[in-house]
N, C-alpha and C positions, 0 to 999 in steps of 0.2 A: 225105792225111797218113797215113803208115805208123806202125807201132807203134814205141815208144821202149823199147829194152831196159833203159834206166836208170830208167824210170818204174815206180811200183808196179804190180803185176799188176792190182789193182782199186782204184779210188777212186770212191766215190759220195758226193755232197754234196746234202743237202736233198731226197732222193727222196720224192715224194708220188705216190700213185695213188688217184684217186677213181673210184667207179662210182656216178654219181648222188649220192645223199646219203651213201653208204657210203664211208668212208675206209679203204681196205685197207692202205695204207702211209702213214705220217705223219712225214715229215721225217727219213728214215734217212740217217745218215752212217756210212761205214765205209771202212777202208783195209786191204787185204791186202798184206803185204810179201813179197818173194821168199823162198821156203823155208818160208813159213807152212803149217801145217795149221790152217786157220781154221774154227772151228765157228760156224755161224749157227743159233742154238738158240732154239726157242720152241714153244709148244703148237700143236697143229693149228689152223689158221684164223688164225694170227698174222700172215700175210702173207709168209711165207718164200719160197714159190714165186713169188709176184708180184714180189718183189725180184729173184730170179734171172732171171725173164723180162725185166725191165727191164735188168739187167746185160748180157744177151745181145742186146739190141735187138729182142726178140720182141714187146714191147709198148712203147708210148710213155708215158713218165712224164707225169703231170699237171704236175709241177714238178720241178726238180732236174736233175742231170746225172750222167753216168757216164763214166769213162775206164778202158779196158783197155789197159795198157801205154801210157798217154797218148793213146789214140785213142777217139773217140766213136762207138759203133756206129751211132747214128742219122745221123751225118754221113759217116763213112768206110765204112759198110756192111761187106761181107765182109772188107775189109782190116783192120778193127778186130779181127776174130776170128782173125787170124793168130797161131798159137801157143796158141789157146784151144780147149778141147774139153770135152765132158761131156754130161749129159742133165738135162732138167727133167721131173719126174714120171717115169713108167716109160719105159724105152727101147722103141722100136717096131721090129719086124723083119717081114719076109715069112715067115709061119709054114711055108709049103710049100717054102721053100728051106733048104738046110743053113746051119749057122752060118758056115762058111767062105765060101759063095757070097754070103751077106749082106755079109760084110766085103769081099769082092772088088768088089761093086757100089759100096759106099761109097768104096773106095779109087779106083775108076775116076772117081767124081765129084770126088774131091779132086785126082787127078792127081799129078804129080811122082813121088816114090818111095814113096808111101803103100803100094802093094801089097807092097813089099819088107819092110814091117814087120808083115805079117799073122802070119807064123809066130811072131815074137817076142811079139806081143800075145796070141796064143792060149796061148802058154807061160806068160806072166805071170799070166793069169787061170785057168790050169789047165783049159783046154778043148780041148787038143790031141787028146785021145782021143775027143772028141765032135764034132769039127769037121765030120765028114761026115754027121752026123745032122741031120734036119730040126728047125728051131727050134720047130715046133709040138709036138714031143715033149720039149722042154726043161722042166725045172722052173723055178719063178719065180726061184730063186737063180741058175740057169744063165743065164737071160735077163738078169738084172742084171749078171752078170759079162761076158756078151757085149757089153752096153752099155759097160762099161769098156774092153773090147778095141776096140770101134769108136772110142772116144775116143783110145786109145793109138796107133792107126795114123796119127793126125794129128801125132804126136810133139809133144804139147802142153807148153808151159811153165806153163800154168795149166789145172787140171782142176776143173770145177764139177760137183758131184754133189748131186742133190736126193733126200734120203731114200734112200740106196743100200741100206740094210739093211731097209727096210720090207717086211713080208710074208715075210721069211726065217725059217726055223727056227733054233734056237740054233746049230747047226753052220754054217749058211749065214751067220749074223751074224758068227760067229767068223772065217770065211774072208774075208768082206768087210773086216773090220777089219784082218786080216793083209795083205790086198791093198793097202789104202790106206796102211798103214804102210810097205810095201815101196816104193810109189811115192814117198812122201815122202823115204825114204832115198836114192832115186835122184836127188833134186833137184827133183822136180816140186812146184810150189806147188798146194795143194789148198784149195778152198773147199767146205766140207761143210755142207749144210743138213740139219738133223735135229731130231727131238724125242726121240731116244733118248739119255738122259743118260750111260749107260755108254759108248756109242760115242764121244761127244764127249770125255768125261773121259779115256779111254784114248788117244785119237788126237791131240787138238788142243793146240797151245801157246797159241793166242789164241782168244778167243770174243767173239761179240756175242749178248746175250740180248734177244730181242724180245718185246714184249707188246702185243697189239692194234695192231700196225703201227708201234710206236715202240720204239727201242732203249733199254733200261733199264740196260744195262752194255755197255761195249766195252773190251777190253784183254786183258792176259795172264791166263791161267787162274790162275796162282799169285797174281796181284794180287787177283783176285776172291775167292780163298779167304782172303786176308789181311783183307778187309773184314769178315769174320765175327767178328773179335775172338777172345779166348781163353776158351773155355768149358771147364769142368771137370765131371767126374762123380765123385760121392762115395757110398760105401756104408760104413756103420758098424755097430757092434753095437747102437746105439740111435739111429735116425734122427730120432726126435722130439726128443731132447736135442741132437742135432747141429744141428738147425734153430735152436735157441736160441743155440748157439755161433756159427753163421753170422751170425745177426742182430746179434750184438754186435761183429763184427769189421769194422775199417776195410778198405777195398779189396775188399770182397766185395759184388758187385752181382748183380741179376737172379736171386735165389734162387728156385728152384721145385722142386716134388717131382714126379717121374715115377714110374710104377709100379715100376720097378726100382731107382731111385737118386735122389739129390739132384743138382741141377745149379745151377751158378752161374758168374759171370764174374769173373775175377781174373788178375792178373799171376802169374808164377812165384814171385816173392818173397812175395806175399800168400798164395798157396796153401801155401807152405812154412811160413809162420808159423801158418796155420790148422791144419796137421797137428800142430804142437807144442801148440796150444791144445786140440785135440780130445783128445790123449793126457793132458794135464794135467787135463782134465775127467773122466778115467776112461773114456773111450770107446776102443774098439778100431777101427782103420781096416781095413776089409775091402778097400776099393779107393779110390784117389784118382788120377785120371788125366785128362790133357787130352783134349778131344774135338776132333778136326779136322773141320771142316765138310766134308761131301761136296758135290759139284756138285748133287746132288739137293736137299740142304738149301737151298743158295743159290738154286737155280732157283725153288723154290716160294716162297721169301721174296720174290723179285723179281717173280714173275708172279702172285701172289695177294695179296689185300688191297688197300690203297690204292696207286695208282700212285706210283712214285718213280723217280728217275734216279740211277744210281751210275756213276762214272767211275773209271778206273784212275788211279794216281798221274800227276803231270804229264808224266813222260817218256814215257808210253805213251798219252796222250790223243790223240784224233783232232784234227787241226789244224782 
């Protein structure tokens, strides 16, 4: 069975992987739609790489199934990987060969017109000037970019990247993010496994957050942020008295004091009424502003403390 261009690039249902008594992946469901930059986000050791290996057919799941463009890698073999490329963990190359020679060898294995895409791939990852240098002399960031070039010569419709910015310096991380963004703009669907929150927040439109092998959120990044509710920050000329006013107001919840300000949850209407009450009590308002939860806030909320499961609204839930 060949790939189905109308099927989602990735569908996983009920993926489980056990190693003896250790459950590395526990019932993972996810769907990556065409054009997504999909972030698979979790702490180190959460089972992200194990899931990618199962998606590519590199290891056999204990339970569950995978479809790449409608094909099962365990049943259809290499045919299921038509239009799929990427790397799991760090890309590997022959260090004594040049970057270009490594790509030429990979293109020869792929056959077809893969060799004709080498120049374009090197240009995309900005390694044209270093293509004649031995890979052994490449920096870690250059080897990561060469790994992306190796994927691009396959002309993929789906690109899987496992922690592509790990070990890069700030400039290398910036360049890798820019590269992924360019690929997404060109129409390539990207599944990006990462524990770097900034990387995911800047690049991804949809995310799955995994904790100890289980997905605790799956859906649009904007929907994840909306689950945090409306939190406000307040600073006044007398925060002790402001606490008394907050305690007396309806619609004000979750009041707490941080080192720099007071925080509470409220609707815009309740916050507006609070500002009037504070002024009527003789207090000056130095700051009153809504606080938008960052991905970091939500990530730690979902991956620390007691386990819980959060889903996106119905229209983006996994079927």
